[in-house]
C-alpha positions as CSV (number, residue, x, y, z in Angstrom):
1,M,1.3,-56.0,-27.6
2,K,3.5,-56.9,-30.4
3,I,5.0,-53.4,-30.7
4,G,5.6,-53.4,-26.9
5,S,7.2,-56.8,-26.9
6,G,9.4,-55.9,-29.9
7,R,10.6,-52.8,-28.1
8,T,11.3,-54.8,-25.0
9,K,13.3,-57.4,-27.0
10,A,15.3,-54.7,-28.7
11,Y,16.0,-53.0,-25.4
12,R,17.3,-56.3,-23.9
13,I,19.5,-57.0,-26.9
14,A,20.9,-53.4,-26.8
15,S,21.5,-53.8,-23.0
16,I,23.3,-57.1,-23.5
17,L,25.5,-55.7,-26.2
18,I,26.4,-52.7,-24.0
19,L,27.2,-55.0,-21.1
20,I,29.4,-57.2,-23.3
21,V,31.3,-54.1,-24.6
22,L,31.8,-52.8,-21.0
23,A,32.9,-56.2,-19.8
24,L,35.5,-56.5,-22.5
25,L,36.8,-53.0,-21.7
26,F,37.2,-53.9,-18.0
27,L,38.8,-57.2,-18.8
28,F,41.2,-55.9,-21.3
29,P,43.8,-54.6,-18.7
30,L,43.8,-58.0,-17.1
31,Y,44.2,-59.7,-20.5
32,W,47.1,-57.3,-21.4
33,I,48.9,-58.1,-18.1
34,V,48.5,-61.8,-18.5
35,T,49.6,-61.9,-22.1
36,G,52.3,-59.4,-21.5
37,S,53.8,-61.6,-18.8
38,F,54.4,-64.2,-21.5
39,K,55.8,-61.8,-24.1
40,S,59.4,-61.4,-25.0
41,A,61.1,-58.0,-24.6
42,Q,60.9,-57.4,-28.3
43,D,57.1,-57.8,-28.2
44,I,56.7,-55.7,-25.1
45,Y,58.7,-52.8,-26.4
46,A,57.6,-53.1,-30.1
47,A,56.6,-49.8,-31.7
48,E,53.3,-51.4,-32.7
49,P,51.5,-53.0,-29.7
50,K,50.9,-56.7,-30.2
51,L,47.6,-58.2,-28.9
52,F,49.1,-61.7,-28.9
53,P,52.7,-62.7,-28.1
54,T,54.7,-63.6,-31.2
55,E,56.3,-66.3,-29.1
56,W,55.0,-67.4,-25.7
57,V,58.0,-67.4,-23.3
58,T,58.3,-67.9,-19.5
59,T,61.4,-65.7,-19.2
60,N,59.6,-63.0,-17.1
61,F,58.4,-65.6,-14.5
62,E,61.9,-67.2,-14.4
63,K,63.4,-63.8,-13.6
64,L,60.7,-63.2,-11.0
65,F,61.3,-66.5,-9.2
66,A,65.1,-66.4,-9.6
67,K,65.5,-63.2,-7.5
68,R,66.1,-63.7,-3.8
69,S,64.9,-66.5,-1.5
70,A,63.3,-66.9,1.9
71,P,61.5,-69.6,4.1
72,L,58.0,-70.4,2.8
73,W,56.5,-68.8,5.9
74,E,57.4,-67.3,9.3
75,L,55.3,-67.2,12.5
76,H,55.4,-63.7,14.1
77,V,54.1,-64.0,17.6
78,P,52.1,-60.8,18.3
79,F,53.3,-58.7,21.2
80,A,56.2,-61.0,22.0
81,Q,60.0,-60.3,21.7
82,D,63.2,-62.3,21.9
83,A,66.2,-61.7,24.2
84,N,67.5,-58.9,22.0
85,G,64.2,-57.0,22.0
86,D,63.3,-57.9,18.4
87,P,59.9,-59.4,17.4
88,L,59.7,-63.1,18.2
89,V,59.8,-65.0,15.0
90,F,59.7,-68.8,14.2
91,S,61.0,-69.6,10.7
92,T,59.8,-72.8,9.1
93,G,59.1,-74.3,5.7
94,P,61.4,-74.9,2.8
95,I,63.4,-72.2,1.1
96,V,61.5,-70.8,-1.8
97,P,61.8,-67.9,-4.3
98,G,61.2,-64.5,-2.8
99,A,58.1,-64.0,-5.0
100,I,56.4,-67.1,-3.5
101,R,57.1,-65.9,0.0
102,W,55.8,-62.5,-0.8
103,L,52.6,-64.0,-2.2
104,V,52.2,-66.1,0.9
105,N,52.7,-63.0,3.1
106,T,50.1,-61.0,1.1
107,V,47.5,-63.8,1.2
108,F,48.0,-64.3,4.9
109,M,47.8,-60.6,5.6
110,S,44.6,-60.1,3.5
111,V,42.8,-63.2,4.8
112,M,43.5,-62.4,8.4
113,A,42.4,-58.8,7.9
114,M,39.3,-60.0,6.1
115,I,38.3,-62.5,8.9
116,L,39.0,-60.1,11.8
117,T,37.4,-57.1,10.2
118,C,34.2,-59.1,9.3
119,I,33.9,-60.4,12.9
120,T,34.5,-57.1,14.6
121,A,32.4,-55.1,12.1
122,A,29.5,-57.5,12.5
123,M,29.5,-57.3,16.3
124,A,29.9,-53.5,16.3
125,G,27.2,-53.1,13.6
126,Y,24.8,-55.3,15.5
127,A,25.4,-53.4,18.8
128,L,24.9,-50.0,17.1
129,A,21.8,-51.1,15.3
130,K,20.0,-53.2,17.9
131,K,21.3,-52.1,21.3
132,R,20.3,-49.0,23.2
133,F,23.1,-47.5,25.3
134,V,24.3,-44.1,26.3
135,G,26.4,-42.4,23.6
136,R,25.3,-44.8,20.8
137,T,24.5,-41.9,18.4
138,L,27.7,-40.0,19.2
139,L,29.8,-43.2,18.7
140,F,28.2,-43.8,15.4
141,S,28.7,-40.2,14.3
142,L,32.4,-40.5,15.2
143,I,32.7,-43.7,13.1
144,V,31.0,-41.9,10.1
145,C,33.5,-39.0,10.6
146,A,36.4,-41.4,10.7
147,M,35.4,-42.7,7.3
148,A,36.5,-39.3,5.8
149,L,39.8,-39.2,7.8
150,P,42.8,-40.2,5.6
151,K,45.1,-42.7,7.2
152,Q,48.1,-40.3,6.7
153,V,46.6,-38.1,9.4
154,I,47.0,-40.8,12.1
155,L,50.2,-42.3,10.6
156,I,52.6,-41.1,13.3
157,P,50.5,-42.1,16.3
158,L,49.8,-45.5,14.5
159,I,53.6,-46.1,14.1
160,K,54.2,-45.2,17.7
161,E,51.4,-47.6,18.8
162,M,52.7,-50.5,16.7
163,A,56.3,-49.8,18.0
164,A,55.0,-49.9,21.6
165,L,53.3,-53.2,20.9
166,N,56.5,-54.5,19.3
167,L,54.7,-55.1,16.0
168,V,56.7,-52.9,13.6
169,N,58.2,-54.9,10.6
170,S,55.7,-57.7,11.1
171,L,52.5,-58.4,9.1
172,W,50.4,-57.8,12.2
173,A,51.4,-54.1,12.0
174,V,49.5,-54.0,8.7
175,I,46.6,-56.3,9.8
176,F,45.6,-54.8,13.1
177,P,45.0,-51.2,11.9
178,T,42.6,-52.6,9.3
179,V,40.5,-54.5,11.8
180,G,38.7,-51.3,13.1
181,W,37.7,-50.2,9.5
182,P,34.9,-47.6,10.0
183,F,33.3,-48.4,6.6
184,G,32.9,-52.0,7.7
185,V,31.1,-51.0,10.9
186,F,28.9,-48.6,8.9
187,L,28.0,-51.3,6.3
188,M,27.2,-53.9,8.9
189,K,25.1,-51.5,10.9
190,Q,23.0,-50.8,7.8
191,F,22.4,-54.6,7.3
192,C,21.6,-55.2,11.0
193,E,19.0,-52.4,10.9
194,G,16.9,-54.7,8.6
195,I,16.8,-57.5,11.2
196,P,13.2,-57.6,12.7
197,G,13.3,-57.0,16.4
198,E,10.6,-59.6,16.9
199,I,12.9,-62.3,15.8
200,L,15.6,-61.3,18.3
201,E,13.0,-61.0,21.1
202,A,11.6,-64.4,20.3
203,A,15.2,-65.8,20.6
204,R,15.5,-64.3,24.0
205,V,12.2,-65.7,25.1
206,D,13.4,-69.1,24.0
207,G,16.4,-68.7,26.4
208,A,19.1,-67.8,23.9
209,N,21.8,-65.6,25.3
210,E,23.5,-62.8,23.4
211,A,26.3,-65.0,22.0
212,K,23.8,-67.6,20.7
213,T,21.5,-65.0,19.3
214,F,24.3,-63.3,17.5
215,I,25.7,-66.5,16.0
216,T,22.5,-68.4,15.2
217,I,20.2,-65.5,14.3
218,V,22.1,-62.4,13.3
219,L,25.0,-63.8,11.3
220,P,22.9,-65.9,8.9
221,M,20.6,-62.9,8.3
222,V,23.5,-60.5,7.5
223,K,25.5,-63.1,5.5
224,P,25.2,-61.1,2.2
225,G,26.6,-58.0,3.9
226,I,29.5,-60.1,5.4
227,G,30.2,-61.4,1.9
228,A,30.4,-57.9,0.4
229,L,32.5,-56.7,3.3
230,A,34.9,-59.7,2.9
231,I,35.6,-58.7,-0.7
232,F,36.0,-55.0,0.1
233,T,38.4,-55.8,3.0
234,F,40.4,-58.4,1.1
235,I,41.0,-56.0,-1.8
236,N,41.6,-53.0,0.4
237,S,44.2,-54.9,2.5
238,W,45.8,-56.4,-0.6
239,N,46.2,-53.0,-2.3
240,D,47.2,-51.0,0.8
241,Y,50.7,-50.3,-0.6
242,F,51.1,-47.2,1.6
243,M,50.8,-49.1,5.0
244,Q,52.9,-52.0,3.7
245,L,55.7,-49.6,2.7
246,V,55.7,-47.8,6.0
247,M,55.3,-50.8,8.3
248,L,57.4,-53.5,6.6
249,S,61.2,-53.2,6.0
250,S,62.7,-56.7,5.8
251,N,62.7,-58.7,2.6
252,S,61.1,-61.8,4.2
253,N,58.1,-59.7,5.3
254,F,57.5,-58.0,2.0
255,T,54.1,-58.3,0.2
256,I,54.0,-59.1,-3.5
257,S,53.5,-55.5,-4.5
258,L,56.2,-54.2,-2.2
259,G,58.6,-56.9,-3.3
260,I,58.1,-56.3,-7.0
261,A,58.7,-52.6,-6.3
262,T,62.0,-53.3,-4.7
263,L,63.1,-55.5,-7.6
264,Q,62.3,-52.7,-10.0
265,A,64.4,-50.3,-7.9
266,E,67.4,-52.5,-8.3
267,T,67.4,-52.4,-12.1
268,T,66.1,-50.5,-15.0
269,V,62.4,-50.6,-15.8
270,D,61.5,-54.2,-16.8
271,M,57.9,-54.2,-17.9
272,G,57.9,-58.0,-18.4
273,L,58.9,-58.5,-14.8
274,L,56.2,-56.1,-13.6
275,M,53.5,-57.8,-15.7
276,A,54.6,-61.2,-14.4
277,G,54.4,-60.0,-10.8
278,A,51.0,-58.3,-11.5
279,A,49.6,-61.5,-13.1
280,L,50.8,-63.5,-10.1
281,A,49.2,-61.0,-7.6
282,A,45.9,-61.0,-9.5
283,I,45.2,-64.7,-9.0
284,P,44.2,-64.6,-5.3
285,I,41.9,-61.6,-5.8
286,I,40.1,-63.3,-8.7
287,I,39.7,-66.5,-6.6
288,V,38.3,-64.6,-3.6
289,F,35.9,-62.6,-5.8
290,L,34.6,-65.8,-7.4
291,I,34.0,-67.4,-4.0
292,F,32.1,-64.4,-2.6
293,Q,30.5,-63.2,-5.8
294,K,27.0,-64.5,-4.9
295,Y,27.0,-62.7,-1.5
296,F,28.6,-59.6,-3.0
297,T,25.9,-59.2,-5.6
298,K,23.2,-59.9,-3.2
299,G,24.7,-57.6,-0.6
300,I,24.9,-54.7,-3.1
301,T,21.3,-55.4,-4.3
302,M,20.0,-55.4,-0.7
303,G,21.9,-52.2,0.1
304,A,20.4,-50.5,-3.0
305,V,16.9,-51.6,-2.0
306,K,17.4,-50.3,1.5
307,G,18.5,-46.9,0.3
């Protein structure tokens, strides 16, 4: 027993040490970006990399916030247009630096995509898992096939569709194509498969309709899957530079990544400015991950057990 317990203890210590080393390796790029955003140009371009800034400066953030300006937010009315045929927009809020507006745009885009995707994926996953209807297997097969289809293949039809709906150059043109994410439907179907049919049948016997059954029974039981999907969707929408580049053209509608790229195109490469923008863009992602971390971990664990 002593030998076995000694080996177990050594294994745990070794495992903890390995996890600490891996955690430090994964955290180092974030540390480098954050500290780099406070470095002077001499420290950033020094021949010998410096782990700590020789002098903590805010010059990079000052340059980031000094370039361009826009209203804090604008309300784009979906599917509406003004007398000139342009998208209907209501501008409001104080005038702020362009980077703040870009950050607000990106947060709004990612949060709306996250909410709408989680709702539609949960409903579709529940229907595919627990409802019996003609073409269910074929429909699910098409969804699985769509997961392997790159978005570049459907780019031209998607642009034409957004133009027909008068959504081009609005954040909705980036949000709506994300809502029908095939991976989200696939993930939620796998979670809904684990819901016992007896519970759903008991809810129907008690007089609950489909909406009440879905809201009071299904959603609480698949909450870990929704938490995991929320993180995946938020990060996927936040980092979808390709769709942002194609669909957005005006400065006031830029996201933080697209706005920083345009600033770089105006001048020579400024690594301090890039790091300041990257550090600013990382804050919402870290916050969202910390909020949904419990559900994310539980969701991945449940998925592993099901497999």
